[in-house]
TORSEFI-343949 format. One line per 3 residues: number of its first residue (from 1); for each residue y, x, z of C-alpha. Coordinates in Angstrom, 1 decimal, always signed. Layout:
<recs>
NUM	Y/X/Z; ...
</recs>
This chain:
<recs>
1	+29.8/-46.8/+56.0; +32.2/-49.7/+56.5; +34.2/-48.5/+53.5
4	+31.2/-48.5/+51.2; +30.3/-52.0/+52.4; +33.9/-53.2/+51.6
7	+33.7/-51.6/+48.2; +30.4/-53.3/+47.4; +31.9/-56.6/+48.5
10	+35.0/-56.0/+46.3; +32.8/-55.3/+43.2; +30.7/-58.4/+43.8
13	+33.8/-60.5/+44.2; +35.3/-59.2/+40.9; +32.0/-59.7/+39.1
16	+31.7/-63.2/+40.5; +35.2/-64.0/+39.5; +34.5/-63.0/+35.9
19	+31.4/-65.2/+35.9; +33.4/-68.1/+37.4; +36.0/-67.8/+34.6
22	+33.3/-67.9/+32.0; +31.5/-71.0/+33.5; +34.7/-72.8/+34.6
25	+37.4/-72.0/+32.0; +39.7/-74.6/+33.6; +39.9/-72.3/+36.6
28	+38.7/-72.5/+40.2; +35.4/-71.8/+41.8; +34.1/-75.4/+41.9
31	+33.2/-77.8/+39.1; +35.7/-80.4/+40.4; +35.5/-82.8/+37.4
34	+31.7/-82.8/+37.6; +31.7/-83.4/+41.3; +34.1/-86.3/+41.0
37	+32.1/-87.9/+38.2; +28.8/-87.5/+40.2; +30.3/-88.7/+43.4
40	+31.8/-91.8/+41.8; +28.6/-92.9/+40.1; +26.5/-92.2/+43.2
43	+29.1/-94.1/+45.3; +28.5/-97.2/+43.1; +24.8/-96.7/+43.4
46	+25.0/-96.4/+47.2; +27.1/-99.6/+47.5; +24.5/-101.5/+45.4
49	+21.3/-100.1/+47.0; +22.4/-99.3/+50.5; +20.7/-101.6/+53.0
52	+18.8/-103.3/+50.2; +15.9/-100.9/+49.8; +13.8/-98.8/+52.2
55	+15.4/-95.5/+53.3; +12.9/-93.2/+51.6; +13.1/-95.2/+48.3
58	+16.9/-95.1/+48.6; +16.8/-91.3/+48.9; +14.5/-91.0/+45.9
61	+16.6/-93.2/+43.6; +19.9/-91.6/+44.5; +18.4/-88.1/+44.1
64	+17.0/-89.1/+40.7; +20.4/-90.2/+39.5; +21.9/-87.0/+40.9
67	+19.2/-84.9/+39.1; +19.9/-86.6/+35.8; +23.6/-86.0/+36.1
70	+23.1/-82.4/+37.0; +20.7/-81.9/+34.1; +23.2/-83.4/+31.6
73	+25.9/-81.1/+33.0; +23.8/-78.0/+32.8; +22.9/-78.8/+29.2
76	+26.5/-79.4/+28.3; +29.7/-78.2/+29.9; +28.0/-76.0/+32.4
79	+25.5/-74.4/+30.0; +27.5/-71.0/+30.0; +26.6/-70.5/+33.6
82	+22.9/-70.1/+32.7; +23.5/-68.0/+29.6; +23.8/-64.2/+29.5
85	+27.3/-63.0/+29.4; +28.3/-62.0/+25.8; +30.1/-59.0/+27.3
88	+27.1/-58.2/+29.6; +26.5/-54.8/+28.1; +30.1/-53.7/+28.6
91	+30.2/-55.1/+32.2; +27.0/-53.4/+33.1; +28.3/-50.1/+31.9
94	+31.1/-50.2/+34.5; +30.8/-48.4/+37.9; +28.6/-51.1/+39.5
97	+25.0/-51.3/+40.6; +22.3/-53.8/+39.5; +22.4/-55.1/+43.0
100	+26.1/-55.9/+42.6; +25.3/-57.9/+39.5; +22.4/-59.7/+41.1
103	+24.5/-60.7/+44.1; +27.4/-61.9/+41.9; +25.1/-64.0/+39.8
106	+23.4/-65.5/+42.8; +26.8/-66.3/+44.4; +28.1/-68.1/+41.3
109	+24.9/-70.1/+40.7; +24.7/-71.1/+44.4; +28.4/-72.1/+44.7
112	+28.7/-73.9/+41.3; +25.3/-75.7/+41.3; +25.1/-76.2/+45.0
115	+28.5/-77.8/+45.1; +27.7/-80.0/+42.1; +24.5/-81.3/+43.7
118	+25.8/-81.5/+47.3; +29.2/-82.9/+46.3; +27.7/-85.7/+44.4
121	+25.4/-86.7/+47.2; +28.2/-86.5/+49.9; +29.3/-90.1/+49.5
124	+25.6/-91.2/+49.7; +25.3/-89.4/+53.0; +28.5/-91.0/+54.3
127	+27.8/-94.6/+53.1; +24.0/-94.7/+53.0; +21.8/-96.4/+55.5
130	+19.7/-94.6/+58.1; +20.3/-91.7/+60.4; +18.7/-89.0/+58.2
133	+20.9/-89.4/+55.1; +22.9/-86.3/+56.2; +20.1/-84.3/+54.7
136	+20.8/-85.7/+51.2; +23.7/-83.3/+50.2; +21.4/-80.3/+51.1
139	+18.5/-81.8/+49.1; +20.9/-82.5/+46.2; +22.0/-78.9/+46.2
142	+18.4/-77.6/+46.2; +17.5/-80.0/+43.4; +20.4/-78.8/+41.3
145	+19.3/-75.2/+41.7; +15.7/-76.2/+40.9; +16.8/-77.9/+37.7
148	+18.7/-74.8/+36.6; +15.6/-72.7/+37.3; +13.4/-75.0/+35.3
151	+15.9/-75.1/+32.3; +16.0/-71.2/+32.3; +12.2/-71.0/+32.2
154	+11.8/-73.6/+29.5; +14.5/-71.9/+27.4; +12.8/-68.6/+27.6
157	+9.5/-70.2/+26.6; +11.0/-72.3/+23.8; +12.8/-69.3/+22.2
160	+14.3/-70.1/+18.8; +13.2/-73.8/+19.2; +15.2/-74.1/+22.4
163	+18.2/-75.8/+20.8; +16.1/-78.6/+19.3; +14.2/-79.1/+22.5
166	+17.4/-79.2/+24.7; +19.1/-81.7/+22.3; +16.0/-84.0/+22.7
169	+16.0/-83.4/+26.4; +19.7/-84.2/+26.9; +19.3/-87.3/+24.7
172	+16.4/-88.4/+26.9; +18.3/-87.8/+30.1; +21.3/-89.9/+28.8
175	+18.9/-92.6/+27.7; +17.4/-92.6/+31.2; +20.8/-92.7/+32.8
178	+21.9/-95.8/+30.8; +18.5/-97.5/+30.5; +17.3/-96.6/+34.0
181	+20.4/-98.0/+35.6; +19.9/-101.4/+34.0; +16.2/-101.3/+34.8
184	+16.9/-100.6/+38.5; +19.4/-103.5/+38.6; +16.9/-105.8/+36.9
187	+14.0/-104.8/+39.3; +16.2/-104.8/+42.4; +14.6/-107.9/+43.9
190	+11.2/-106.2/+43.6; +12.4/-102.9/+44.9; +13.6/-104.6/+48.1
193	+10.0/-105.7/+48.9; +8.7/-102.1/+48.7; +8.0/-100.8/+52.2
196	+6.0/-97.7/+51.2; +6.5/-95.4/+48.2; +3.4/-95.4/+45.9
199	+1.6/-92.1/+46.2; +2.0/-91.2/+42.4; +5.8/-91.5/+42.8
202	+5.8/-88.6/+45.3; +5.0/-86.1/+42.5; +8.3/-86.9/+40.8
205	+10.7/-84.3/+42.1; +13.4/-86.7/+43.4; +10.9/-88.8/+45.3
208	+9.1/-85.6/+46.5; +12.4/-84.5/+48.1; +13.1/-88.0/+49.3
211	+9.8/-88.0/+51.1; +11.3/-85.5/+53.6; +13.4/-88.3/+54.9
214	+10.4/-90.4/+55.9; +9.0/-90.8/+59.4; +6.3/-88.2/+58.6
217	+7.8/-85.7/+56.1; +5.4/-84.3/+53.6; +6.5/-80.8/+52.5
220	+3.7/-80.6/+49.9; +5.5/-82.9/+47.5; +8.8/-81.1/+47.9
223	+7.3/-77.6/+47.7; +7.6/-77.3/+43.8; +11.3/-78.1/+43.9
226	+12.0/-75.9/+46.8; +10.1/-73.0/+45.2; +12.1/-73.3/+42.0
229	+15.4/-73.4/+43.9; +14.5/-70.2/+45.8; +13.3/-68.5/+42.5
232	+16.5/-69.2/+40.6; +18.2/-65.9/+41.4; +15.2/-64.0/+40.2
235	+14.9/-65.7/+36.8; +16.8/-63.8/+34.1; +19.7/-65.5/+32.3
238	+18.9/-67.1/+29.0; +19.3/-64.7/+26.1; +21.7/-65.3/+23.2
241	+20.5/-67.8/+20.7; +18.0/-66.4/+18.3; +19.5/-66.5/+14.7
244	+17.6/-68.8/+12.4; +17.8/-69.9/+8.8; +20.0/-72.9/+7.9
247	+17.4/-73.9/+5.3; +16.0/-76.6/+7.6; +13.9/-79.5/+6.3
250	+17.0/-81.7/+6.7; +19.1/-79.3/+4.7; +16.5/-79.3/+1.9
253	+16.2/-83.1/+2.0; +20.0/-83.5/+1.7; +20.4/-80.7/-0.9
256	+20.5/-82.9/-4.0; +23.0/-85.3/-2.4; +25.1/-82.3/-1.4
259	+25.2/-81.1/-5.0; +26.1/-84.5/-6.1; +29.0/-84.7/-3.7
262	+30.3/-81.3/-4.8; +30.4/-82.3/-8.5; +31.6/-85.9/-8.2
265	+33.9/-86.1/-5.2; +35.3/-82.7/-4.5; +37.9/-80.6/-6.4
268	+36.8/-77.0/-7.2; +38.9/-75.6/-4.3; +37.1/-77.8/-1.8
271	+33.5/-77.1/-2.8; +33.1/-73.7/-1.1; +34.4/-74.9/+2.3
274	+32.2/-78.0/+2.0; +29.2/-75.9/+1.3; +30.0/-73.6/+4.2
277	+30.7/-76.4/+6.8; +27.8/-78.6/+6.0; +25.4/-75.8/+6.3
280	+26.9/-74.1/+9.3; +27.9/-77.0/+11.5; +24.4/-78.3/+12.3
283	+23.3/-74.8/+13.1; +25.9/-74.5/+15.9; +24.1/-75.0/+19.2
286	+27.1/-76.3/+20.9; +27.7/-79.0/+18.3; +24.1/-80.1/+18.4
289	+23.7/-80.1/+22.2; +27.0/-81.8/+22.9; +27.6/-84.3/+20.0
292	+24.2/-85.6/+19.1; +23.0/-86.9/+22.5; +26.4/-88.4/+23.3
295	+26.2/-90.3/+20.0; +22.6/-91.4/+20.2; +21.7/-92.1/+23.8
298	+24.2/-95.0/+24.5; +22.3/-97.0/+21.9; +19.7/-97.5/+24.7
301	+22.3/-99.9/+26.3; +22.1/-102.2/+23.2; +18.4/-101.7/+22.7
304	+17.7/-103.3/+26.1; +19.3/-106.6/+25.4; +18.7/-106.8/+21.6
307	+16.3/-109.6/+20.6; +16.0/-110.6/+17.0; +14.9/-114.2/+18.0
310	+18.2/-115.0/+19.7; +21.8/-115.2/+18.4; +23.0/-112.8/+21.1
313	+20.3/-110.3/+20.3; +21.2/-110.3/+16.6; +24.8/-109.6/+17.5
316	+23.7/-106.6/+19.5; +21.7/-105.3/+16.6; +24.8/-105.6/+14.4
319	+26.6/-103.4/+16.9; +23.7/-100.9/+16.7; +24.0/-100.8/+12.9
322	+27.7/-99.8/+13.2; +27.1/-97.1/+15.9; +27.7/-94.1/+13.5
325	+31.2/-95.3/+12.8; +31.8/-96.3/+16.5; +30.9/-92.8/+17.8
328	+32.6/-90.8/+15.1; +35.4/-89.5/+17.5; +32.6/-87.8/+19.6
331	+31.2/-86.0/+16.6; +34.6/-85.1/+15.2; +35.8/-83.6/+18.4
334	+33.1/-80.9/+18.2; +33.6/-80.0/+14.5; +35.7/-77.0/+15.5
337	+33.0/-75.6/+17.8; +31.4/-72.3/+17.1; +29.8/-69.4/+19.0
340	+31.7/-66.9/+16.8; +35.4/-68.0/+16.8; +36.5/-64.4/+16.2
343	+34.9/-64.6/+12.7; +37.4/-67.3/+11.8; +39.8/-64.7/+10.3
346	+37.6/-64.5/+7.2; +38.6/-68.1/+6.4; +42.2/-67.8/+7.6
349	+42.9/-64.9/+5.3; +41.3/-66.6/+2.3; +43.3/-68.7/-0.2
352	+42.2/-71.9/+1.4; +44.6/-74.7/+2.0; +44.1/-76.6/+5.3
355	+44.2/-79.9/+3.3; +41.3/-78.9/+1.1; +39.3/-77.7/+4.2
358	+40.0/-81.0/+5.9; +38.7/-83.0/+2.9; +35.6/-80.7/+2.7
361	+35.0/-81.1/+6.4; +35.1/-84.9/+6.3; +32.5/-84.9/+3.5
364	+30.4/-82.4/+5.4; +30.4/-84.7/+8.5; +29.6/-87.7/+6.3
367	+26.6/-85.8/+4.8; +25.2/-84.1/+7.9; +26.0/-86.6/+10.6
370	+26.8/-90.1/+9.5; +24.2/-90.5/+6.7; +21.2/-89.2/+8.7
373	+22.1/-91.2/+11.8; +22.7/-94.3/+9.7; +19.4/-93.9/+7.9
376	+17.5/-93.6/+11.2; +19.1/-96.7/+12.6; +18.6/-98.6/+9.4
379	+14.9/-97.7/+9.2; +14.5/-98.9/+12.9; +16.3/-102.2/+12.2
382	+14.1/-102.8/+9.1; +11.1/-103.2/+11.3; +12.6/-106.2/+13.1
385	+15.2/-107.8/+10.8; +15.3/-109.0/+7.1; +15.9/-106.1/+4.8
388	+18.9/-107.5/+2.9; +20.7/-108.1/+6.2; +20.1/-104.6/+7.4
391	+21.1/-103.1/+4.1; +24.4/-105.0/+4.1; +25.1/-103.9/+7.7
394	+24.4/-100.3/+6.9; +26.5/-100.2/+3.8; +29.4/-101.9/+5.8
397	+28.9/-99.3/+8.5; +29.2/-96.5/+6.0; +32.3/-98.0/+4.5
400	+33.8/-98.4/+8.0; +32.9/-94.8/+8.9; +34.7/-93.6/+5.7
403	+37.9/-95.3/+6.9; +37.5/-93.9/+10.4; +37.0/-90.4/+9.0
406	+40.2/-90.6/+7.0; +42.3/-92.2/+9.7; +41.2/-90.3/+12.8
409	+40.5/-86.8/+11.5; +43.8/-85.3/+12.5; +43.7/-86.9/+16.0
412	+40.1/-86.0/+16.8; +39.8/-82.5/+15.1; +42.4/-80.5/+17.1
415	+41.5/-77.2/+15.5; +40.2/-76.0/+12.2; +36.5/-76.5/+11.6
418	+34.3/-73.7/+13.1; +37.2/-72.0/+14.8; +37.0/-72.6/+18.6
421	+34.7/-71.9/+21.4; +33.1/-75.0/+22.9; +34.5/-74.4/+26.4
424	+38.0/-74.7/+25.0; +37.4/-78.2/+23.6; +36.7/-79.9/+27.0
427	+34.3/-82.8/+27.5; +33.4/-85.4/+24.9; +35.6/-88.0/+26.4
430	+38.6/-85.8/+27.2; +40.0/-85.2/+23.7; +40.8/-87.2/+20.6
433	+44.1/-88.5/+22.1; +42.1/-91.3/+23.7; +40.9/-92.7/+20.4
436	+37.3/-93.0/+21.4; +37.8/-96.4/+23.2; +40.3/-97.6/+20.5
439	+37.8/-96.7/+17.8; +34.9/-98.4/+19.6; +36.9/-101.6/+19.9
442	+38.0/-101.4/+16.3; +34.5/-100.8/+14.9; +33.0/-103.4/+17.3
445	+35.4/-106.0/+16.0; +34.5/-105.1/+12.4; +30.8/-105.3/+13.1
448	+31.1/-108.7/+14.8; +33.3/-109.9/+11.9; +30.7/-108.8/+9.3
451	+27.9/-110.3/+11.4; +29.6/-113.8/+11.5; +31.0/-113.6/+7.9
454	+27.6/-112.3/+6.5; +28.9/-111.2/+3.1; +26.4/-110.4/+0.3
457	+25.0/-106.9/-0.3; +26.7/-106.8/-3.7; +30.1/-107.5/-2.1
460	+29.8/-104.7/+0.4; +28.4/-102.3/-2.3; +31.4/-103.0/-4.6
463	+33.8/-102.4/-1.8; +32.0/-99.1/-0.9; +32.2/-98.1/-4.6
466	+35.9/-98.7/-4.7; +36.4/-96.7/-1.6; +34.4/-93.8/-3.0
469	+36.4/-93.9/-6.2; +39.7/-93.8/-4.2; +38.4/-90.9/-2.1
472	+37.6/-89.0/-5.3; +41.1/-89.6/-6.7; +42.7/-88.5/-3.4
475	+40.6/-85.3/-3.3; +41.6/-84.3/-6.8; +45.2/-85.2/-6.4
478	+45.4/-83.0/-3.3; +45.4/-79.9/-5.5; +48.8/-78.4/-5.4
</recs>
């Protein structure tokens, strides 16, 4: 009997190790980088709020920050831990029982998510006020498990629309992270006067859990979170992404412009890779879920202080207008991502020169990323600023983005387009040879210079035309 038990344990351990290697490709059994990031941010939060606000409110605010960070991680780098293993059919055909698989999955989810939530809250428990903060790491772990269960349920309900929903959700979480932090700092004097949490707040999961630290714990508010945490092992993993057509409304809207780019700015050998990349890249879930929120959400930082009636506010609006160029390294880093890297051999064995593919890739990013984002920002700025000024800023941003594409492509695109699994690319701020900060400073200086210089729309339009003509000449001269 003991031998059988040991064999069962060995099978569970092997299955768990395989799942750990899938979820944490860097090795190990714990998301160390995520824990350090969470712990660092929550330490700062604790040093600011500790002793300033009531203990129950302190617990709710720190748990809210922990929940946002866990949600962002589960939608990004830790997303594979919730997905069904691509080799699941092969693994399940091995001499192991369904119970072994269930135990291995439960072990991995509990260790990775529990350590992420608990590890982030550990500094809060050590540095926070009150005698009951030792419960916070436990509550943080339970909250992380509950968030994972909620994402699994939502993903199964959303089906083929899950990618778009999760992109919007991650963008919202990042906006809450940036905007909420500033809001808490702004309202800190008011928060210090709160002695009792308003009743409606308790229905928010972090404050529901935080209510357990009060003088009279109310388990009713915490029950939904606890129920989700307990139910996580019984919720099936999310299925593989449902294939869908690339003929989206955005693709149809940009189709005439795509044809114009093919005919005017690309050599014949560059048109096929351009057509392939610009249609396939937006359909890659990992590109959408990782790149778009990281490029859009930080704009909330500028939106908080931007005021068209003040000189300072107008300067912030100018920075917003140049955001597509500033965040280009984030987008470029995920150009190689794909769910099917093994299919890359089709392109590698074709008579396609890497230089032609790079030129095609740059135009594809310009069409499917820079232009839509610039258009959305421009339309938003048109509602609060003079149209001529906004048009000049947007054209100058497009011109700057063109220079950044040409100068930083090799540094920020480490592999060929659509060739690499997302887990092999790292986080959005780990690659690109550190060019994200350098590029942000470079583009920021240009935006402030354009804001102070305030050239005419005609001047910027002529400069953009010269740049496009030079780009066309470079593309056609690359044939060799």
